[in-house]
C-alpha positions as CSV (number, residue, x, y, z in Angstrom):
1,X,-25.1,2.9,-2.8
2,X,-21.6,2.9,-4.3
3,X,-22.3,6.0,-6.3
4,X,-23.5,7.8,-3.1
5,X,-20.3,6.8,-1.3
6,X,-18.2,8.1,-4.1
7,X,-20.0,11.5,-4.1
8,X,-19.6,11.7,-0.3
9,X,-15.9,10.9,-0.5
10,X,-15.1,13.3,-3.3
11,X,-17.2,16.1,-1.6
12,X,-15.2,15.5,1.6
13,X,-12.0,16.2,-0.2
14,X,-13.3,19.1,-2.1
15,X,-14.2,20.9,1.1
16,X,-13.3,24.6,1.3
17,X,-11.8,24.0,4.7
18,X,-8.1,24.5,5.5
19,X,-6.3,22.1,3.2
20,X,-3.1,20.2,3.1
21,X,-1.2,17.9,0.8
22,X,-2.2,14.2,0.5
23,X,0.5,12.6,2.6
24,X,1.6,12.5,6.2
25,X,4.4,9.9,5.6
26,X,7.2,9.4,8.1
27,X,10.5,9.1,6.2
28,X,13.7,7.7,7.7
29,X,17.1,7.1,6.1
30,X,19.3,4.5,7.8
31,X,23.0,4.6,6.9
32,X,24.5,2.5,9.7
33,X,25.7,-0.2,7.4
34,X,27.9,2.2,5.3
35,X,31.4,2.8,6.6
36,X,32.5,6.4,6.9
37,X,29.0,7.6,7.1
38,X,28.6,11.3,6.7
39,X,25.7,12.1,9.0
40,X,24.8,15.5,7.5
41,X,24.5,14.0,4.0
42,X,22.0,11.4,5.1
43,X,20.1,14.0,7.2
44,X,19.8,16.1,4.1
45,X,18.7,13.1,2.0
46,X,16.0,12.2,4.6
47,X,14.7,15.8,4.6
48,X,14.7,16.0,0.8
49,X,12.7,12.7,0.5
50,X,10.3,13.7,3.2
51,X,9.6,17.0,1.5
52,X,9.3,15.4,-1.9
53,X,6.6,12.9,-0.6
54,X,4.7,15.2,1.8
55,X,4.9,18.6,0.2
56,X,4.2,17.7,-3.5
57,X,0.7,17.8,-4.8
58,X,-0.1,14.3,-6.1
59,X,-3.8,14.6,-7.0
60,X,-6.6,17.1,-7.7
61,X,-8.3,16.4,-4.4
62,X,-8.1,18.7,-1.4
63,X,-7.3,17.0,1.9
64,X,-7.9,18.4,5.4
65,X,-4.8,18.1,7.6
66,X,-6.4,15.3,9.6
67,X,-7.4,13.4,6.4
68,X,-3.8,13.1,5.1
69,X,-2.8,9.5,4.2
70,X,-0.5,8.0,6.8
71,X,2.4,5.7,6.2
72,X,6.2,5.2,6.5
73,X,9.1,5.0,4.1
74,X,12.3,3.5,5.5
75,X,15.4,3.6,3.3
76,X,18.1,1.3,4.5
77,X,21.4,2.0,2.7
78,X,24.0,-0.8,2.4
79,X,26.4,0.6,-0.1
80,X,27.7,3.9,-1.5
81,X,29.9,4.6,-4.5
82,X,30.4,8.4,-4.7
83,X,26.8,9.7,-5.5
84,X,25.4,6.2,-6.2
85,X,23.6,4.5,-3.3
86,X,22.2,1.0,-2.9
87,X,19.8,-0.4,-0.3
88,X,16.2,-1.3,0.3
89,X,13.0,0.6,0.8
90,X,10.3,-0.5,3.3
91,X,6.9,1.1,2.5
92,X,4.0,0.9,4.9
93,X,0.5,2.3,4.3
94,X,-2.1,2.6,7.0
95,X,-5.8,3.6,6.9
96,X,-7.9,4.8,9.8
97,X,-11.0,2.8,10.6
98,X,-14.2,4.8,11.0
99,X,-15.3,5.8,14.5
100,X,-12.2,4.1,16.2
101,X,-8.7,5.0,17.0
102,X,-7.5,1.9,15.1
103,X,-5.4,2.1,11.9
104,X,-5.4,-0.9,9.6
105,X,-2.4,-1.8,7.4
106,X,-3.0,-1.8,3.7
107,X,0.6,-2.5,2.6
108,X,3.9,-3.5,4.2
109,X,6.4,-4.3,1.6
110,X,10.2,-4.3,1.3
111,X,11.5,-3.3,-2.1
112,X,15.0,-4.8,-2.2
113,X,16.0,-3.4,-5.7
114,X,16.6,0.2,-4.7
115,X,19.6,1.8,-6.3
116,X,19.8,5.5,-7.0
117,X,21.9,8.6,-7.5
118,X,21.7,11.5,-5.0
119,X,23.6,14.7,-4.9
120,X,23.3,16.7,-1.7
121,X,21.2,19.8,-2.0
122,X,20.3,19.0,-5.6
123,X,16.4,19.3,-5.9
124,X,14.5,16.1,-6.3
125,X,12.7,16.5,-9.6
126,X,10.1,14.3,-11.2
127,X,8.4,14.4,-14.6
128,X,5.5,12.1,-15.3
129,X,6.3,12.0,-19.0
130,X,9.8,10.7,-18.8
131,X,12.3,8.8,-16.6
132,X,15.2,10.9,-15.4
133,X,15.8,9.8,-11.8
134,X,15.4,6.4,-10.2
135,X,15.1,7.9,-6.8
136,X,12.1,10.1,-7.6
137,X,10.6,7.6,-9.9
138,X,10.5,4.9,-7.2
139,X,9.2,7.4,-4.6
140,X,6.5,8.7,-7.0
141,X,5.5,5.2,-7.9
142,X,4.8,4.3,-4.3
143,X,3.0,7.5,-3.7
144,X,0.6,6.6,-6.5
145,X,0.3,3.0,-5.1
146,X,-0.5,4.5,-1.7
147,X,-3.2,6.8,-3.2
148,X,-4.7,4.0,-5.3
149,X,-4.9,1.5,-2.5
150,X,-6.4,4.1,-0.1
151,X,-9.0,5.3,-2.6
152,X,-9.9,1.7,-3.4
153,X,-11.0,1.2,0.2
154,X,-13.4,4.1,0.0
155,X,-15.0,3.5,-3.4
156,X,-15.0,0.6,-5.7
157,X,-12.1,0.9,-8.1
158,X,-11.6,4.4,-6.9
159,X,-7.8,4.0,-7.2
160,X,-7.9,3.7,-11.0
161,X,-6.4,7.1,-11.9
162,X,-3.5,6.7,-9.5
163,X,-2.7,3.1,-10.6
164,X,-2.6,4.4,-14.1
165,X,0.0,6.9,-13.1
166,X,2.0,4.2,-11.4
167,X,1.7,2.1,-14.5
168,X,3.0,5.0,-16.6
169,X,6.1,5.3,-14.4
170,X,6.8,1.6,-14.9
171,X,6.4,2.0,-18.7
172,X,8.8,5.0,-18.7
173,X,11.4,2.9,-16.8
174,X,11.6,0.0,-19.3
175,X,14.7,1.2,-20.9
176,X,16.6,2.0,-17.7
177,X,19.3,-0.3,-16.3
178,X,17.9,0.1,-12.8
179,X,16.3,-3.1,-11.2
180,X,12.8,-3.6,-10.2
181,X,10.9,-2.2,-13.2
182,X,10.8,-5.2,-15.6
183,X,8.7,-8.3,-15.8
184,X,11.6,-10.8,-16.4
185,X,13.7,-9.7,-13.4
186,X,11.4,-11.1,-10.8
187,X,7.9,-12.3,-10.1
188,X,7.7,-9.9,-7.1
189,X,8.7,-6.4,-8.0
190,X,7.3,-3.0,-9.0
191,X,6.3,-4.2,-12.4
192,X,4.2,-7.1,-11.1
193,X,2.6,-5.1,-8.2
194,X,1.0,-2.6,-10.6
195,X,0.3,-5.4,-13.2
196,X,-1.7,-7.3,-10.6
197,X,-3.6,-4.2,-9.5
198,X,-4.4,-3.2,-13.1
199,X,-5.2,-6.7,-14.5
200,X,-8.9,-7.2,-14.8
201,X,-8.6,-10.9,-14.1
202,X,-7.7,-10.0,-10.6
203,X,-10.4,-7.5,-10.0
204,X,-11.7,-9.5,-7.0
205,X,-8.6,-8.3,-5.0
206,X,-9.7,-4.7,-5.5
207,X,-13.3,-5.6,-4.7
208,X,-12.0,-7.1,-1.5
209,X,-10.3,-3.8,-0.6
210,X,-13.6,-1.9,-0.8
211,X,-15.9,-4.5,0.8
212,X,-13.5,-5.4,3.6
213,X,-12.7,-1.9,4.6
214,X,-15.8,0.2,3.8
215,X,-18.5,-2.4,4.4
216,X,-16.5,-4.3,7.0
217,X,-14.1,-2.6,9.3
218,X,-15.8,0.8,9.0
219,X,-19.0,-0.7,10.3
220,X,-17.6,-2.8,13.1
221,X,-18.2,-0.3,15.8
222,X,-21.9,0.2,15.0
223,X,-23.1,-3.0,13.3
224,X,-20.6,-5.7,14.4
225,X,-22.5,-8.8,13.2
226,X,-23.3,-7.3,9.7
227,X,-19.7,-6.1,9.4
228,X,-18.2,-9.5,10.2
229,X,-20.6,-11.1,7.7
230,X,-19.4,-8.6,5.0
231,X,-15.8,-9.3,5.9
232,X,-16.4,-13.1,5.6
233,X,-17.9,-12.5,2.1
234,X,-14.9,-10.3,1.2
235,X,-12.7,-13.3,2.0
236,X,-14.5,-15.2,-0.8
237,X,-13.1,-12.6,-3.2
238,X,-9.6,-13.4,-2.1
239,X,-10.4,-17.1,-2.6
240,X,-11.6,-16.3,-6.1
241,X,-8.4,-14.4,-6.9
242,X,-6.3,-17.2,-5.5
243,X,-8.1,-19.8,-7.6
244,X,-7.5,-17.6,-10.7
245,X,-3.7,-17.3,-9.9
246,X,-2.3,-19.2,-6.9
247,X,0.5,-17.3,-5.3
248,X,-0.6,-13.9,-6.8
249,X,1.9,-11.2,-5.7
250,X,-0.7,-8.6,-4.6
251,X,-2.7,-11.3,-2.8
252,X,0.4,-12.4,-0.8
253,X,1.1,-8.8,0.2
254,X,-2.5,-8.3,1.4
255,X,-2.5,-11.5,3.4
256,X,0.8,-10.6,5.0
257,X,-0.6,-7.2,5.9
258,X,-3.9,-8.6,7.2
259,X,-3.0,-12.0,8.7
260,X,-3.1,-10.9,12.4
261,X,-6.0,-8.7,11.8
262,X,-8.0,-11.6,10.4
263,X,-7.3,-13.6,13.5
264,X,-8.4,-10.8,15.8
265,X,-11.6,-10.2,13.9
266,X,-12.7,-13.8,14.2
267,X,-11.5,-14.3,17.8
268,X,-15.1,-13.5,18.7
269,X,-18.3,-14.2,16.9
270,X,-20.5,-17.1,15.8
271,X,-18.8,-20.4,15.3
272,X,-20.2,-20.7,11.8
273,X,-18.5,-17.5,10.8
274,X,-15.3,-18.7,12.3
275,X,-15.4,-22.0,10.5
276,X,-16.1,-20.5,7.1
277,X,-13.4,-17.9,7.5
278,X,-10.8,-20.5,8.7
279,X,-11.5,-22.7,5.7
280,X,-11.0,-19.8,3.3
281,X,-7.9,-18.5,5.0
282,X,-6.3,-21.9,5.2
283,X,-6.9,-22.4,1.5
284,X,-5.3,-19.1,0.4
285,X,-2.6,-19.0,3.1
286,X,-1.8,-22.7,3.8
287,X,1.6,-22.2,5.4
288,X,-0.2,-20.4,8.3
289,X,-3.0,-22.9,8.7
290,X,-2.1,-23.6,12.4
291,X,-2.4,-19.9,13.2
292,X,-5.9,-19.7,11.7
293,X,-7.0,-22.9,13.4
294,X,-6.4,-21.2,16.7
295,X,-9.3,-18.9,16.0
296,X,-11.7,-21.7,16.8
297,X,-10.1,-22.4,20.2
298,X,-9.5,-18.7,21.0
299,X,-5.8,-19.4,21.9
């Protein structure tokens, strides 16, 4: 079954139809917190980043225009010193759910360690084999994270080649002075995000991505009861990961992205399914126990 889905997925992207690049990511640069803002400079920066993400070829797969991966990247700048900028990057990844108009969120994360150099009109260059720009390295890193997460939801461990590329970017950045790339700097940064995704001890998280989305959400419109059962089983995978490493970074990110969705999914359905789901969710996300308890009452 898994092998069949992989073949279908790859064949879809190798179609001879009109093709496009992988991403349809909305990019915004906010410079309101910087005094003496030069509007044109930041407009150029925004355009350069948007083109770097959306116009570059990131994989060997061919995407139809309507199949491009959707998300947002919001760069909020708080400081400028000549050509050096400091701020934060909010990355959001969304995935369409089969046979619906609904998009589910896979990632919504604010990277607060974002400092980079930018010279207006200078091309944004990226080389997979070396670290030469923190701006393009960070952008490329999240592009590969986006691809890996998206592919994981369509085939089991389908994101491997993209996570490997993200890991390579982290490795190349180990000798740089820029923040966010090293294990000792924080327990929640770029280093630990890809470490969690590549660590075989936390494979249940990635198994969740596949089962929850492909066997759960994608089936909801046609086989609601079966889909909800599969989703409940997928929550067991998150429970397993939490027992392996309580407070796991990638698990926290997934819960934050899915919390409201979990509540909506179980707002209807058998009481037994609700009870089982509530118990798991309260265990892996105890600080929001009261929110999950409302599933039972429908409030």
